[in-house]
C-alpha positions as a Markdown table, in Angstrom:
| # | Residue | x | y | z |
|---|---|---|---|---|
| 1 | Unk | -27.0 | 6.4 | 16.5 |
| 2 | Unk | -23.4 | 5.6 | 15.6 |
| 3 | Unk | -20.6 | 3.7 | 17.5 |
| 4 | Unk | -22.2 | 3.7 | 21.2 |
| 5 | Unk | -18.7 | 2.2 | 22.4 |
| 6 | Unk | -15.5 | 0.9 | 21.3 |
| 7 | Unk | -13.1 | -1.5 | 23.1 |
| 8 | Unk | -9.3 | -2.7 | 22.6 |
| 9 | Unk | -8.9 | -6.2 | 23.4 |
| 10 | Unk | -6.1 | -9.0 | 22.7 |
| 11 | Unk | -6.6 | -12.4 | 21.1 |
| 12 | Unk | -4.4 | -15.3 | 22.6 |
| 13 | Unk | -6.1 | -18.7 | 21.8 |
| 14 | Unk | -5.0 | -19.8 | 25.4 |
| 15 | Unk | -7.3 | -17.8 | 27.0 |
| 16 | Unk | -10.3 | -20.3 | 26.2 |
| 17 | Unk | -10.1 | -23.0 | 28.8 |
| 18 | Unk | -10.8 | -25.8 | 26.0 |
| 19 | Unk | -7.7 | -24.4 | 24.1 |
| 20 | Unk | -5.5 | -23.3 | 27.6 |
| 21 | Unk | -6.3 | -26.4 | 29.3 |
| 22 | Unk | -5.2 | -24.6 | 32.8 |
| 23 | Unk | -2.5 | -22.4 | 31.2 |
| 24 | Unk | -5.0 | -19.6 | 30.8 |
| 25 | Unk | -5.1 | -19.2 | 34.8 |
| 26 | Unk | -1.8 | -17.1 | 34.3 |
| 27 | Unk | -3.9 | -14.6 | 32.7 |
| 28 | Unk | -6.4 | -14.1 | 35.2 |
| 29 | Unk | -6.4 | -10.6 | 35.4 |
| 30 | Unk | -6.7 | -10.3 | 31.6 |
| 31 | Unk | -9.9 | -13.0 | 31.7 |
| 32 | Unk | -11.5 | -10.8 | 34.4 |
| 33 | Unk | -11.3 | -7.6 | 32.1 |
| 34 | Unk | -12.5 | -9.6 | 29.0 |
| 35 | Unk | -15.6 | -10.5 | 31.1 |
| 36 | Unk | -16.1 | -7.4 | 32.0 |
| 37 | Unk | -16.1 | -6.1 | 28.6 |
| 38 | Unk | -18.7 | -9.0 | 27.7 |
| 39 | Unk | -21.0 | -7.4 | 30.4 |
| 40 | Unk | -20.9 | -4.0 | 29.1 |
| 41 | Unk | -21.4 | -4.9 | 25.6 |
| 42 | Unk | -24.3 | -6.9 | 26.7 |
| 43 | Unk | -25.8 | -4.1 | 28.5 |
| 44 | Unk | -25.4 | -1.8 | 25.7 |
| 45 | Unk | -27.2 | -4.4 | 23.5 |
| 46 | Unk | -25.8 | -3.4 | 20.2 |
| 47 | Unk | -27.4 | -4.1 | 16.8 |
| 48 | Unk | -24.2 | -5.2 | 15.5 |
| 49 | Unk | -20.1 | -5.6 | 16.3 |
| 50 | Unk | -17.2 | -4.5 | 14.1 |
| 51 | Unk | -14.1 | -6.6 | 15.1 |
| 52 | Unk | -10.9 | -5.5 | 13.3 |
| 53 | Unk | -8.9 | -8.4 | 13.3 |
| 54 | Unk | -5.0 | -8.8 | 12.6 |
| 55 | Unk | -5.7 | -12.2 | 11.3 |
| 56 | Unk | -8.3 | -11.7 | 9.1 |
| 57 | Unk | -7.5 | -11.6 | 5.3 |
| 58 | Unk | -4.9 | -9.1 | 5.0 |
| 59 | Unk | -3.8 | -7.4 | 1.7 |
| 60 | Unk | -1.0 | -4.7 | 1.0 |
| 61 | Unk | -3.0 | -2.3 | -0.9 |
| 62 | Unk | -6.7 | -3.3 | 0.3 |
| 63 | Unk | -8.7 | -3.5 | 3.1 |
| 64 | Unk | -10.6 | -6.7 | 3.3 |
| 65 | Unk | -14.2 | -6.7 | 4.4 |
| 66 | Unk | -15.7 | -10.3 | 4.8 |
| 67 | Unk | -18.6 | -10.7 | 2.5 |
| 68 | Unk | -21.8 | -12.8 | 2.6 |
| 69 | Unk | -24.6 | -13.7 | 5.2 |
| 70 | Unk | -22.0 | -15.2 | 7.4 |
| 71 | Unk | -19.5 | -17.2 | 8.6 |
| 72 | Unk | -18.4 | -20.1 | 10.7 |
| 73 | Unk | -15.2 | -21.2 | 12.5 |
| 74 | Unk | -13.8 | -23.3 | 15.3 |
| 75 | Unk | -10.5 | -23.8 | 17.2 |
| 76 | Unk | -9.7 | -26.4 | 15.4 |
| 77 | Unk | -6.1 | -25.2 | 14.8 |
| 78 | Unk | -5.6 | -24.9 | 18.1 |
| 79 | Unk | -6.7 | -28.4 | 19.4 |
| 80 | Unk | -10.1 | -27.6 | 20.4 |
| 81 | Unk | -12.7 | -28.4 | 17.4 |
| 82 | Unk | -15.4 | -28.7 | 19.6 |
| 83 | Unk | -15.5 | -24.5 | 20.3 |
| 84 | Unk | -17.5 | -23.5 | 17.3 |
| 85 | Unk | -18.9 | -20.1 | 16.0 |
| 86 | Unk | -21.9 | -19.5 | 13.4 |
| 87 | Unk | -22.4 | -15.8 | 13.2 |
| 88 | Unk | -24.5 | -14.0 | 11.0 |
| 89 | Unk | -22.8 | -10.6 | 9.2 |
| 90 | Unk | -24.6 | -7.1 | 8.8 |
| 91 | Unk | -24.7 | -7.0 | 5.2 |
| 92 | Unk | -26.2 | -3.9 | 5.0 |
| 93 | Unk | -23.4 | -2.3 | 6.6 |
| 94 | Unk | -21.1 | -4.0 | 4.6 |
| 95 | Unk | -22.7 | -3.2 | 1.4 |
| 96 | Unk | -22.9 | 0.4 | 2.3 |
| 97 | Unk | -18.9 | 0.3 | 3.1 |
| 98 | Unk | -18.4 | -1.2 | -0.3 |
| 99 | Unk | -20.4 | 1.5 | -2.0 |
| 100 | Unk | -18.5 | 4.5 | -0.2 |
| 101 | Unk | -15.2 | 3.2 | -0.9 |
| 102 | Unk | -15.8 | 2.6 | -4.4 |
| 103 | Unk | -17.5 | 6.0 | -4.6 |
| 104 | Unk | -14.3 | 7.3 | -3.0 |
| 105 | Unk | -11.9 | 5.2 | -4.9 |
| 106 | Unk | -10.9 | 4.0 | -1.2 |
| 107 | Unk | -9.1 | 0.7 | -1.4 |
| 108 | Unk | -11.4 | -1.5 | 0.7 |
| 109 | Unk | -14.2 | -4.0 | 0.2 |
| 110 | Unk | -15.1 | -7.6 | 0.1 |
| 111 | Unk | -13.2 | -8.8 | -3.1 |
| 112 | Unk | -10.8 | -11.8 | -2.6 |
| 113 | Unk | -11.7 | -13.8 | 0.3 |
| 114 | Unk | -9.2 | -16.4 | 0.3 |
| 115 | Unk | -10.4 | -18.3 | 3.5 |
| 116 | Unk | -14.2 | -17.3 | 4.6 |
| 117 | Unk | -13.5 | -19.3 | 8.1 |
| 118 | Unk | -13.3 | -17.1 | 11.2 |
| 119 | Unk | -10.0 | -16.3 | 12.5 |
| 120 | Unk | -8.6 | -16.3 | 16.0 |
| 121 | Unk | -8.2 | -12.8 | 16.1 |
| 122 | Unk | -12.0 | -12.8 | 15.8 |
| 123 | Unk | -13.1 | -15.7 | 17.6 |
| 124 | Unk | -11.5 | -14.9 | 20.9 |
| 125 | Unk | -13.4 | -11.5 | 21.5 |
| 126 | Unk | -16.7 | -13.7 | 20.4 |
| 127 | Unk | -16.0 | -16.3 | 22.8 |
| 128 | Unk | -16.5 | -13.8 | 25.5 |
| 129 | Unk | -19.0 | -11.7 | 24.2 |
| 130 | Unk | -21.2 | -14.7 | 23.0 |
| 131 | Unk | -21.5 | -16.0 | 26.5 |
| 132 | Unk | -22.9 | -12.7 | 27.6 |
| 133 | Unk | -24.8 | -11.4 | 24.4 |
| 134 | Unk | -25.9 | -13.2 | 21.3 |
| 135 | Unk | -28.4 | -10.8 | 19.5 |
| 136 | Unk | -25.9 | -8.6 | 17.2 |
| 137 | Unk | -24.8 | -9.1 | 13.5 |
| 138 | Unk | -21.0 | -9.0 | 12.9 |
| 139 | Unk | -18.8 | -6.9 | 10.4 |
| 140 | Unk | -15.1 | -8.6 | 10.3 |
| 141 | Unk | -12.7 | -6.7 | 8.5 |
| 142 | Unk | -8.7 | -6.6 | 8.4 |
| 143 | Unk | -5.8 | -4.4 | 8.1 |
| 144 | Unk | -3.7 | -3.6 | 5.3 |
| 145 | Unk | 0.2 | -2.6 | 4.4 |
| 146 | Unk | -0.6 | 0.9 | 4.2 |
| 147 | Unk | 0.6 | 3.7 | 6.8 |
| 148 | Unk | -1.2 | 4.2 | 10.0 |
| 149 | Unk | -2.9 | 7.8 | 8.5 |
| 150 | Unk | -4.6 | 5.3 | 5.8 |
| 151 | Unk | -5.9 | 2.9 | 8.7 |
| 152 | Unk | -7.4 | 6.1 | 10.5 |
| 153 | Unk | -9.0 | 7.5 | 7.2 |
| 154 | Unk | -10.4 | 4.1 | 6.9 |
| 155 | Unk | -12.1 | 4.2 | 10.3 |
| 156 | Unk | -13.2 | 7.7 | 9.5 |
| 157 | Unk | -15.4 | 5.8 | 6.5 |
| 158 | Unk | -16.8 | 3.2 | 8.9 |
| 159 | Unk | -18.1 | 5.5 | 11.3 |
| 160 | Unk | -19.7 | 7.8 | 8.3 |
| 161 | Unk | -21.6 | 4.5 | 7.0 |
| 162 | Unk | -22.6 | 3.6 | 10.6 |
| 163 | Unk | -24.0 | 7.1 | 11.2 |
| 164 | Unk | -25.8 | 7.2 | 8.0 |
| 165 | Unk | -27.7 | 3.8 | 8.8 |
| 166 | Unk | -28.4 | 4.9 | 12.0 |
| 167 | Unk | -27.1 | 1.6 | 13.5 |
| 168 | Unk | -26.1 | 0.9 | 17.2 |
| 169 | Unk | -22.8 | -0.4 | 16.9 |
| 170 | Unk | -19.9 | -1.4 | 19.5 |
| 171 | Unk | -16.2 | -1.6 | 17.7 |
| 172 | Unk | -13.8 | -4.3 | 19.0 |
| 173 | Unk | -10.3 | -3.6 | 18.0 |
| 174 | Unk | -8.8 | -7.0 | 18.4 |
| 175 | Unk | -4.8 | -6.7 | 18.6 |
| 176 | Unk | -2.1 | -8.5 | 21.1 |
| 177 | Unk | 0.6 | -6.0 | 21.9 |
| 178 | Unk | 4.4 | -6.5 | 21.9 |
| 179 | Unk | 5.2 | -10.4 | 21.3 |
| 180 | Unk | 8.6 | -9.5 | 22.7 |
| 181 | Unk | 8.5 | -8.9 | 26.5 |
| 182 | Unk | 10.3 | -12.0 | 28.1 |
| 183 | Unk | 13.3 | -14.2 | 27.2 |
| 184 | Unk | 11.0 | -16.9 | 28.1 |
| 185 | Unk | 8.2 | -16.0 | 25.8 |
| 186 | Unk | 7.6 | -17.7 | 22.5 |
| 187 | Unk | 9.3 | -14.7 | 20.7 |
| 188 | Unk | 11.9 | -14.2 | 22.7 |
| 189 | Unk | 13.1 | -10.4 | 24.1 |
| 190 | Unk | 13.6 | -7.1 | 22.2 |
| 191 | Unk | 14.3 | -4.0 | 24.1 |
| 192 | Unk | 11.1 | -2.3 | 22.1 |
| 193 | Unk | 8.8 | -4.6 | 23.2 |
| 194 | Unk | 8.5 | -3.3 | 27.1 |
| 195 | Unk | 8.5 | 0.3 | 25.7 |
| 196 | Unk | 5.9 | -0.2 | 23.0 |
| 197 | Unk | 3.6 | -1.9 | 25.7 |
| 198 | Unk | 4.3 | 1.2 | 28.1 |
| 199 | Unk | 3.8 | 3.6 | 25.4 |
| 200 | Unk | 0.7 | 2.3 | 24.2 |
| 201 | Unk | -1.3 | 1.8 | 27.2 |
| 202 | Unk | -0.4 | 5.3 | 28.5 |
| 203 | Unk | -1.8 | 6.5 | 24.9 |
| 204 | Unk | -4.6 | 4.3 | 24.9 |
| 205 | Unk | -5.6 | 4.6 | 28.6 |
| 206 | Unk | -5.9 | 8.4 | 28.1 |
| 207 | Unk | -7.7 | 8.5 | 24.8 |
| 208 | Unk | -4.9 | 10.3 | 23.2 |
| 209 | Unk | -5.3 | 8.9 | 19.9 |
| 210 | Unk | -3.6 | 11.7 | 18.0 |
| 211 | Unk | -0.2 | 9.8 | 19.5 |
| 212 | Unk | -0.8 | 6.5 | 17.9 |
| 213 | Unk | 0.7 | 8.2 | 14.6 |
| 214 | Unk | 3.9 | 8.7 | 16.6 |
| 215 | Unk | 4.9 | 5.1 | 16.6 |
| 216 | Unk | 7.3 | 4.5 | 13.8 |
| 217 | Unk | 6.8 | 1.4 | 11.6 |
| 218 | Unk | 10.6 | 0.0 | 12.2 |
| 219 | Unk | 9.8 | 0.6 | 16.3 |
| 220 | Unk | 6.4 | -1.3 | 15.6 |
| 221 | Unk | 8.3 | -4.3 | 13.8 |
| 222 | Unk | 11.2 | -4.5 | 16.3 |
| 223 | Unk | 8.5 | -4.7 | 19.2 |
| 224 | Unk | 6.5 | -7.4 | 17.2 |
| 225 | Unk | 3.3 | -6.0 | 17.8 |
| 226 | Unk | 0.2 | -6.9 | 15.7 |
| 227 | Unk | -2.6 | -4.8 | 16.9 |
| 228 | Unk | -1.3 | -1.3 | 16.5 |
| 229 | Unk | -3.3 | -0.7 | 12.9 |
| 230 | Unk | -6.7 | -2.1 | 14.3 |
| 231 | Unk | -6.4 | 0.3 | 17.4 |
| 232 | Unk | -5.7 | 3.2 | 14.8 |
| 233 | Unk | -9.0 | 2.3 | 12.7 |
| 234 | Unk | -10.9 | 2.2 | 16.1 |
| 235 | Unk | -9.4 | 5.8 | 16.8 |
| 236 | Unk | -10.6 | 6.7 | 13.5 |
| 237 | Unk | -13.9 | 5.4 | 13.7 |
| 238 | Unk | -14.3 | 7.7 | 17.1 |
| 239 | Unk | -13.1 | 10.6 | 15.2 |
| 240 | Unk | -14.2 | 14.2 | 16.2 |
| 241 | Unk | -15.8 | 12.7 | 19.5 |
| 242 | Unk | -14.6 | 13.2 | 23.3 |
| 243 | Unk | -14.2 | 9.8 | 24.6 |
| 244 | Unk | -13.9 | 8.3 | 28.2 |
| 245 | Unk | -11.2 | 6.2 | 28.1 |
| 246 | Unk | -10.6 | 3.2 | 30.9 |
| 247 | Unk | -8.1 | 1.0 | 31.3 |
| 248 | Unk | -9.0 | -2.6 | 32.5 |
| 249 | Unk | -5.5 | -4.7 | 32.5 |
| 250 | Unk | -2.2 | -5.2 | 30.9 |
| 251 | Unk | -0.6 | -8.4 | 31.5 |
| 252 | Unk | 3.2 | -9.6 | 30.0 |
| 253 | Unk | 3.4 | -12.9 | 31.9 |
| 254 | Unk | 3.5 | -15.0 | 28.8 |
| 255 | Unk | 5.9 | -12.9 | 26.9 |
| 256 | Unk | 3.0 | -11.2 | 25.0 |
| 257 | Unk | 1.3 | -8.1 | 25.8 |
| 258 | Unk | -2.4 | -8.2 | 26.7 |
| 259 | Unk | -4.3 | -4.9 | 27.1 |
| 260 | Unk | -7.7 | -4.2 | 27.4 |
| 261 | Unk | -9.3 | -0.7 | 27.5 |
| 262 | Unk | -12.7 | 0.9 | 27.1 |
| 263 | Unk | -13.6 | 3.9 | 24.7 |
| 264 | Unk | -17.1 | 5.5 | 25.2 |
| 265 | Unk | -17.7 | 8.5 | 23.2 |
| 266 | Unk | -19.2 | 11.3 | 24.7 |
| 267 | Unk | -19.7 | 14.9 | 22.9 |
| 268 | Unk | -18.3 | 16.2 | 19.8 |
| 269 | Unk | -15.1 | 17.6 | 20.1 |
| 270 | Unk | -13.2 | 19.8 | 17.3 |
| 271 | Unk | -10.0 | 19.1 | 18.7 |
| 272 | Unk | -10.2 | 15.5 | 18.3 |
| 273 | Unk | -10.1 | 15.4 | 14.1 |
| 274 | Unk | -6.4 | 13.8 | 14.4 |
| 275 | Unk | -5.9 | 13.0 | 10.7 |
| 276 | Unk | -6.5 | 16.8 | 9.6 |
| 277 | Unk | -4.2 | 17.9 | 12.2 |
| 278 | Unk | -1.4 | 15.6 | 11.6 |
| 279 | Unk | -1.9 | 16.0 | 7.6 |
| 280 | Unk | -1.3 | 19.5 | 8.2 |
| 281 | Unk | 1.6 | 18.9 | 10.5 |
| 282 | Unk | 3.5 | 16.5 | 8.0 |
| 283 | Unk | 2.7 | 19.1 | 5.3 |
| 284 | Unk | 4.2 | 22.1 | 6.9 |
| 285 | Unk | 7.2 | 19.9 | 7.8 |
| 286 | Unk | 8.1 | 18.9 | 4.5 |
| 287 | Unk | 7.8 | 22.4 | 3.1 |
| 288 | Unk | 10.3 | 23.3 | 6.0 |
| 289 | Unk | 12.4 | 20.5 | 4.9 |
| 290 | Unk | 12.2 | 20.8 | 1.2 |
| 291 | Unk | 13.2 | 24.6 | 1.4 |
| 292 | Unk | 16.9 | 23.4 | 3.4 |
| 293 | Unk | 17.1 | 20.7 | 0.3 |
| 294 | Unk | 20.4 | 20.6 | -1.7 |
| 295 | Unk | 20.3 | 20.5 | -5.1 |
| 296 | Unk | 20.4 | 16.6 | -5.6 |
| 297 | Unk | 17.5 | 16.1 | -3.3 |
| 298 | Unk | 15.6 | 19.7 | -5.1 |
| 299 | Unk | 16.0 | 17.7 | -8.2 |
| 300 | Unk | 14.8 | 14.5 | -7.5 |
| 301 | Unk | 11.8 | 16.2 | -6.3 |
| 302 | Unk | 11.1 | 18.4 | -9.3 |
| 303 | Unk | 11.7 | 15.2 | -11.6 |
| 304 | Unk | 9.4 | 12.8 | -9.6 |
| 305 | Unk | 6.5 | 16.1 | -9.6 |
| 306 | Unk | 7.0 | 16.7 | -13.3 |
| 307 | Unk | 6.3 | 13.0 | -14.1 |
| 308 | Unk | 3.3 | 12.6 | -11.7 |
| 309 | Unk | 1.5 | 15.6 | -12.8 |
| 310 | Unk | 2.5 | 15.0 | -16.8 |
| 311 | Unk | 3.3 | 11.3 | -17.4 |
| 312 | Unk | 6.6 | 12.5 | -19.3 |
| 313 | Unk | 10.4 | 12.6 | -18.3 |
| 314 | Unk | 11.5 | 16.2 | -17.2 |
| 315 | Unk | 13.9 | 17.8 | -19.5 |
| 316 | Unk | 17.2 | 18.7 | -17.9 |
| 317 | Unk | 16.9 | 22.1 | -16.2 |
| 318 | Unk | 18.7 | 24.9 | -17.3 |
| 319 | Unk | 20.0 | 25.7 | -13.6 |
| 320 | Unk | 21.6 | 22.4 | -12.3 |
| 321 | Unk | 24.8 | 23.0 | -10.4 |
| 322 | Unk | 28.2 | 21.9 | -12.3 |
| 323 | Unk | 28.6 | 19.2 | -9.9 |
| 324 | Unk | 25.6 | 17.0 | -11.4 |
| 325 | Unk | 26.8 | 17.7 | -14.6 |
| 326 | Unk | 30.1 | 16.8 | -14.7 |
| 327 | Unk | 29.7 | 13.5 | -12.6 |
| 328 | Unk | 28.7 | 10.0 | -13.4 |
| 329 | Unk | 27.8 | 7.7 | -11.1 |
| 330 | Unk | 24.9 | 5.3 | -9.8 |
| 331 | Unk | 22.2 | 6.7 | -7.7 |
| 332 | Unk | 19.1 | 5.8 | -5.5 |
| 333 | Unk | 16.0 | 7.9 | -5.3 |
| 334 | Unk | 14.1 | 6.8 | -2.0 |
| 335 | Unk | 10.7 | 8.1 | -1.2 |
| 336 | Unk | 8.9 | 8.0 | 2.1 |
| 337 | Unk | 5.5 | 8.9 | 2.8 |
| 338 | Unk | 4.3 | 9.3 | 6.5 |
| 339 | Unk | 7.4 | 7.7 | 7.7 |
| 340 | Unk | 6.5 | 4.3 | 5.3 |
| 341 | Unk | 8.8 | 3.7 | 2.4 |
| 342 | Unk | 6.7 | 4.5 | -0.6 |
| 343 | Unk | 9.0 | 4.0 | -3.3 |
| 344 | Unk | 13.1 | 3.3 | -4.1 |
| 345 | Unk | 14.8 | 2.6 | -7.1 |
| 346 | Unk | 18.4 | 3.2 | -8.0 |
| 347 | Unk | 21.4 | 2.1 | -10.5 |
| 348 | Unk | 24.4 | 0.7 | -9.2 |
| 349 | Unk | 26.6 | 2.4 | -11.9 |
| 350 | Unk | 25.9 | 5.4 | -13.9 |
| 351 | Unk | 23.7 | 4.5 | -17.1 |
| 352 | Unk | 23.2 | 8.3 | -18.1 |
| 353 | Unk | 25.7 | 10.9 | -19.6 |
| 354 | Unk | 25.7 | 12.5 | -16.0 |
| 355 | Unk | 24.5 | 12.5 | -12.4 |
| 356 | Unk | 22.0 | 15.1 | -13.0 |
| 357 | Unk | 20.1 | 12.7 | -15.5 |
| 358 | Unk | 20.6 | 9.8 | -13.7 |
| 359 | Unk | 19.0 | 11.4 | -10.4 |
| 360 | Unk | 16.1 | 12.4 | -12.9 |
| 361 | Unk | 15.5 | 9.0 | -14.2 |
| 362 | Unk | 15.6 | 7.1 | -11.0 |
| 363 | Unk | 13.0 | 9.8 | -9.4 |
| 364 | Unk | 10.6 | 9.0 | -12.4 |
| 365 | Unk | 11.2 | 5.1 | -11.5 |
| 366 | Unk | 10.9 | 5.4 | -8.1 |
| 367 | Unk | 7.1 | 7.0 | -8.3 |
| 368 | Unk | 5.9 | 4.7 | -11.3 |
| 369 | Unk | 8.1 | 1.9 | -11.7 |
| 370 | Unk | 8.5 | 0.3 | -8.1 |
| 371 | Unk | 6.8 | -3.4 | -8.2 |
| 372 | Unk | 6.2 | -3.3 | -4.6 |
| 373 | Unk | 3.8 | -0.1 | -4.8 |
| 374 | Unk | 1.2 | 1.2 | -6.7 |
| 375 | Unk | 2.4 | 4.7 | -8.7 |
| 376 | Unk | 2.3 | 7.8 | -6.9 |
| 377 | Unk | -0.8 | 10.2 | -7.2 |
| 378 | Unk | -0.8 | 13.9 | -7.4 |
| 379 | Unk | -2.3 | 14.1 | -4.2 |
| 380 | Unk | 0.2 | 12.5 | -2.5 |
| 381 | Unk | 3.2 | 14.8 | -3.7 |
| 382 | Unk | 2.8 | 17.2 | -0.7 |
| 383 | Unk | 3.4 | 14.4 | 1.6 |
| 384 | Unk | 6.7 | 12.7 | 0.0 |
| 385 | Unk | 9.9 | 12.9 | 1.8 |
| 386 | Unk | 12.5 | 12.1 | -0.6 |
| 387 | Unk | 16.5 | 11.6 | -0.7 |
| 388 | Unk | 19.3 | 11.0 | -3.0 |
| 389 | Unk | 22.0 | 8.2 | -2.3 |
| 390 | Unk | 24.9 | 8.8 | -4.4 |
| 391 | Unk | 27.2 | 5.4 | -4.8 |
| 392 | Unk | 30.8 | 5.1 | -4.6 |
| 393 | Unk | 32.6 | 2.7 | -6.3 |
| 394 | Unk | 31.9 | -0.9 | -5.7 |
| 395 | Unk | 35.3 | -3.1 | -4.2 |
| 396 | Unk | 35.0 | -6.9 | -3.9 |
| 397 | Unk | 35.5 | -8.1 | -0.6 |
| 398 | Unk | 36.4 | -11.6 | 0.9 |
| 399 | Unk | 34.2 | -12.0 | 3.8 |
| 400 | Unk | 31.1 | -10.5 | 5.7 |
| 401 | Unk | 33.8 | -9.5 | 8.2 |
| 402 | Unk | 34.8 | -6.3 | 6.4 |
| 403 | Unk | 31.2 | -5.0 | 6.1 |
| 404 | Unk | 29.7 | -2.7 | 8.1 |
| 405 | Unk | 25.7 | -1.9 | 8.2 |
| 406 | Unk | 26.3 | 1.7 | 8.7 |
| 407 | Unk | 29.1 | 2.5 | 6.6 |
| 408 | Unk | 28.8 | 0.2 | 4.0 |
| 409 | Unk | 25.9 | -0.8 | 1.3 |
| 410 | Unk | 26.4 | -4.7 | -0.1 |
| 411 | Unk | 25.7 | -6.3 | -3.2 |
| 412 | Unk | 25.3 | -9.9 | -3.1 |
| 413 | Unk | 26.1 | -11.6 | -6.9 |
| 414 | Unk | 25.4 | -15.2 | -8.2 |
| 415 | Unk | 26.1 | -15.3 | -11.9 |
| 416 | Unk | 23.9 | -12.8 | -13.4 |
| 417 | Unk | 21.6 | -12.6 | -10.3 |
| 418 | Unk | 22.8 | -9.5 | -8.3 |
| 419 | Unk | 20.8 | -8.0 | -5.1 |
| 420 | Unk | 22.0 | -4.6 | -3.5 |
| 421 | Unk | 21.1 | -2.7 | -0.1 |
| 422 | Unk | 22.0 | 0.4 | 0.7 |
| 423 | Unk | 23.8 | 1.2 | 4.3 |
| 424 | Unk | 22.4 | 2.5 | 7.4 |
| 425 | Unk | 18.9 | 1.5 | 6.6 |
| 426 | Unk | 16.1 | 1.5 | 9.7 |
| 427 | Unk | 15.3 | -2.1 | 10.7 |
| 428 | Unk | 18.9 | -3.3 | 9.4 |
| 429 | Unk | 21.2 | -4.0 | 12.5 |
| 430 | Unk | 23.6 | -6.6 | 11.4 |
| 431 | Unk | 25.3 | -7.5 | 8.5 |
| 432 | Unk | 23.5 | -11.3 | 8.3 |
| 433 | Unk | 20.5 | -9.2 | 8.0 |
| 434 | Unk | 22.0 | -6.9 | 5.1 |
| 435 | Unk | 23.4 | -10.1 | 3.3 |
| 436 | Unk | 20.3 | -11.9 | 3.5 |
| 437 | Unk | 17.9 | -9.1 | 2.2 |
| 438 | Unk | 20.3 | -8.5 | -0.3 |
| 439 | Unk | 20.0 | -12.3 | -1.2 |
| 440 | Unk | 16.0 | -12.1 | -1.5 |
| 441 | Unk | 16.0 | -8.5 | -3.6 |
| 442 | Unk | 18.4 | -10.7 | -6.0 |
| 443 | Unk | 16.6 | -14.0 | -6.0 |
| 444 | Unk | 19.5 | -15.7 | -4.5 |
| 445 | Unk | 18.9 | -18.8 | -2.4 |
| 446 | Unk | 20.5 | -18.6 | 1.2 |
| 447 | Unk | 22.6 | -21.7 | 0.5 |
| 448 | Unk | 23.9 | -20.1 | -2.9 |
| 449 | Unk | 27.6 | -19.2 | -3.2 |
| 450 | Unk | 28.1 | -15.6 | -3.7 |
| 451 | Unk | 30.9 | -12.7 | -4.6 |
| 452 | Unk | 30.3 | -10.1 | -1.9 |
| 453 | Unk | 30.9 | -6.3 | -3.0 |
| 454 | Unk | 30.8 | -3.3 | -0.6 |
| 455 | Unk | 30.1 | 0.4 | -1.2 |
| 456 | Unk | 29.9 | 3.6 | 0.5 |
| 457 | Unk | 27.2 | 6.3 | -0.5 |
| 458 | Unk | 26.7 | 10.1 | 0.3 |
| 459 | Unk | 23.3 | 10.7 | 1.4 |
| 460 | Unk | 21.3 | 13.7 | 0.5 |
| 461 | Unk | 18.4 | 14.9 | 2.3 |
């Protein structure tokens, strides 16, 4: 046996009558679709239900699985403490997932449970399901800060564990869509919101799981979705299987998107190994791009690869172009993997005897010393996209009016504290955002008096 069905569902607490107190009536289509999901699960009689929730425990570099024999929860945080849950966990499946993750050095497991109580992303689906069916055990898991491909790989590991145990399992991917669909909604409106909802419903209702990777991180952030990674794990859990996909409902009347779809696995399908296909595509694109890269990027890549493979700084190559040897300047080396930042370290002014050495040193730091990330490993190298920004001289300015997020980077300084942000970055659309982020990077409080500097860069791809 394996995963016998999967469902994409939302988790607004207001859909529970004791919480909504009448407001749930405005999402009647969603409620009816949810009840249909519960009926179908009851008819399937799964032994285990897996729920991935954006509101379970989440780490940047780890997929958390809830441990123990079970857990309790209630909607006390939403004014309905009388709505309670007490569930048993499938410890055998959880233990197997732990073992598989440890054996393959995959960052998942039961460590670090900060709060054992059930979260609302888990309880809303349970509220509907347990009205119709209760003879199951639960596996509850969170998302992570990893890229979409890592979430899909996690789903594949779940699929293998389920199949090895022979469980009848239903997967429930809990997640709302965009939170920025209406001006009157609690989060306001963003133009990316309706675009996200339209795209995600088309992709999921068509079972086109490979296209889940096409949603860029910055776009998803602007749309303020919360379920995309949950849907990607679900897709990975159905890897290599043809699916019958059906859309039950989509509503946006509250300003937040609620979508419900079902996915019934059918026969094996060699054309639906989407992770393998995407990795090959990315690798080929980066090989083609690296062949066209200029001397700055080629030097940065050579330095990064040399350090990761040898654990030492690369000697200055003999064939470095003169323009890199005859200039001193600050430079930033930025590394992305599958569209997400993987490391970025640089210097505001020159610290080395020439720009070539500056790039070599900063490439080493970008793959090994960025405190936001684990050091880059050798098996990642072929998937890294690298750019180099060479900084012009910084000039002091008198006000934010002299900044332009597309043209100028900014340095914010208060005494010995200093924060820098490069220009023309995805997701940074206003000067106010630019200064705010630079303040945070420098540990400078929002109300601290600062000096502002601007600089231009030459970006090399």
